[in-house]
C-alpha positions in Angstrom: -75.3 85.8 43.3 -73.8 85.1 39.9 -76.1 85.3 36.9 -75.5 84.1 33.5 -76.6 86.4 30.7 -77.4 84.5 27.5 -77.2 86.1 24.2 -80.0 85.1 21.8 -77.8 86.1 18.8 -75.2 83.5 19.4 -77.3 80.9 17.5 -75.6 82.6 14.5 -72.0 82.2 13.5 -71.9 85.6 11.9 -73.9 88.8 12.4 -73.7 91.3 9.5 -74.4 94.9 10.2 -75.3 97.7 7.9 -73.4 100.9 8.9 -75.1 104.2 8.2 -78.4 104.4 10.1 -77.8 101.1 11.9 -74.5 101.5 13.7 -73.7 105.1 13.0 -76.1 108.1 13.4 -75.1 109.6 10.1 -78.5 110.4 8.5 -78.3 114.1 9.3 -74.9 114.6 7.7 -75.9 112.5 4.7 -79.1 114.6 4.1 -77.2 117.9 4.5 -74.5 116.8 2.1 -76.9 115.6 -0.5 -78.8 119.0 -0.3 -75.5 120.9 -0.6 -74.4 118.8 -3.6 -77.8 119.4 -5.3 -77.4 123.2 -4.9 -73.9 123.0 -6.3 -75.0 121.0 -9.3 -78.1 123.3 -9.8 -80.6 120.4 -9.2 -83.8 120.7 -7.2 -82.9 120.4 -3.5 -84.6 117.2 -2.2 -86.5 117.1 1.1 -85.0 115.5 4.2 -87.5 112.7 3.9 -86.7 112.0 0.2 -82.9 111.8 1.0 -83.6 109.6 4.0 -85.3 107.0 1.7 -82.2 106.4 -0.4 -79.8 106.0 2.5 -78.3 102.6 2.3 -78.0 102.4 -1.5 -74.7 102.9 -3.1 -74.1 106.6 -3.9 -74.4 106.7 -7.7 -77.6 104.6 -7.9 -79.0 106.6 -4.9 -78.4 109.8 -6.7 -79.9 108.5 -9.9 -83.0 107.4 -8.1 -83.3 110.5 -5.9 -83.1 112.9 -8.8 -84.5 110.6 -11.5 -81.3 111.0 -13.5 -80.1 108.8 -16.4 -77.2 111.0 -17.6 -74.0 109.5 -16.2 -72.1 112.8 -16.5 -74.6 114.6 -14.2 -74.7 111.6 -11.8 -70.9 111.6 -11.6 -70.9 115.4 -11.0 -73.3 114.9 -8.1 -71.2 112.0 -6.7 -68.2 114.3 -6.7 -70.1 117.2 -5.2 -71.5 115.0 -2.5 -68.1 113.6 -1.6 -66.6 117.0 -1.3 -69.5 118.2 0.8 -69.2 115.2 3.1 -65.5 115.8 3.7 -65.9 119.6 4.1 -69.2 120.0 6.0 -67.9 118.8 9.3 -64.8 116.9 10.1 -66.3 115.7 13.4 -67.1 112.0 12.9 -70.8 111.0 13.2 -71.5 109.3 16.5 -72.3 105.6 17.0 -75.8 105.0 18.2 -75.9 104.6 22.0 -74.9 101.1 23.0 -73.3 100.1 19.7 -69.8 99.9 21.0 -70.9 97.9 24.0 -72.9 95.5 21.8 -69.8 94.8 19.7 -67.7 94.3 22.8 -70.2 91.7 24.1 -70.7 89.9 20.7 -67.1 89.9 19.4 -65.8 87.0 21.5 -68.7 84.8 20.6 -69.6 85.4 17.0 -68.0 86.7 13.8 -69.0 90.3 13.0 -69.1 91.8 9.5 -70.4 94.9 7.7 -72.3 95.2 4.5 -72.6 98.9 3.7 -73.6 101.4 1.1 -70.4 103.4 2.1 -67.3 103.2 -0.1 -64.3 101.3 1.4 -62.5 104.6 2.1 -65.6 105.9 4.0 -65.9 102.7 6.1 -62.2 102.7 6.9 -62.5 106.4 8.0 -65.5 105.6 10.2 -63.8 102.6 11.8 -60.7 104.8 12.6 -62.8 107.6 14.0 -64.9 105.3 16.2 -62.1 102.8 17.0 -64.4 99.9 16.0 -62.6 98.3 13.1 -61.0 95.6 15.2 -64.4 94.1 16.0 -65.1 93.2 12.4 -63.7 90.1 10.6 -65.1 91.0 7.2 -66.9 93.7 5.3 -68.2 94.5 1.9 -68.6 98.1 0.6 -70.5 99.9 -2.1 -67.5 100.1 -4.4 -66.9 96.3 -4.1 -70.3 94.9 -5.1 -73.6 95.8 -6.6 -75.8 98.2 -4.7 -78.4 97.0 -2.2 -80.9 95.4 -2.4 -78.9 93.1 -4.7 -77.4 90.4 -2.4 -73.9 90.5 -3.8 -72.4 92.2 -0.7 -73.7 89.4 1.5 -72.6 86.7 -1.0 -69.0 88.0 -0.9 -69.0 87.8 2.9 -70.6 84.4 3.0 -68.1 83.0 0.5 -65.1 84.5 2.3 -66.3 83.2 5.7 -67.3 79.8 4.4 -70.9 80.2 5.7 -74.4 79.7 4.5 -77.2 82.3 4.8 -78.8 80.2 7.5 -75.7 80.7 9.7 -75.9 84.5 9.6 -78.1 87.3 10.7 -78.4 90.7 8.9 -79.0 93.8 11.0 -80.1 96.9 9.2 -82.4 99.9 9.2 -83.8 100.0 5.7 -86.0 97.9 3.4 -82.9 97.5 1.2 -81.1 95.7 4.0 -84.1 93.5 4.6 -84.6 92.7 0.9 -80.9 91.9 0.4 -81.0 89.3 3.2 -84.4 88.0 2.4 -83.3 87.2 -1.2 -80.8 84.8 0.3 -83.1 83.3 2.9 -81.0 85.0 5.6 -82.6 85.9 9.0 -82.8 89.6 9.4 -83.7 92.2 12.0 -84.3 95.9 11.6 
């Protein structure tokens, strides 16, 4: 007996995913690297929970928020220390969440897939190469190409390049920043 599996998400022309915490299980590595960077910069070491709450925001604004910093020199030192820790702590790529690759395989033929992420372009490219998933995505916007979430600029860039309206898209994310970003444009969202 043949059965037809319908996909409820195909009502959308584009599904836009956040990356860290939504597609890739990277929270543990992000938390560890932020704590290492804090020690290196002689700042108070934040709790796991405090770091988890800033995941999804672009790196410099996340650091400023996490440590209540306004001095750009200190923020930039922390950004550099974090990046060094991220590359040095473990060269093993963070895993995708179970089922992510299969989901992309199922969706890709039917809907445009995109990414709006707090990662820098270099980091997303590295993640795509490590997980062999870049070919699924038609478009992406990264932290170094737009204002930080929850500002909707990342989504606006993707919409403009794809010639779509917010109503034709679905945002999939794991943080309130992802949801606020989509909500500000009237875009459907799930997380």
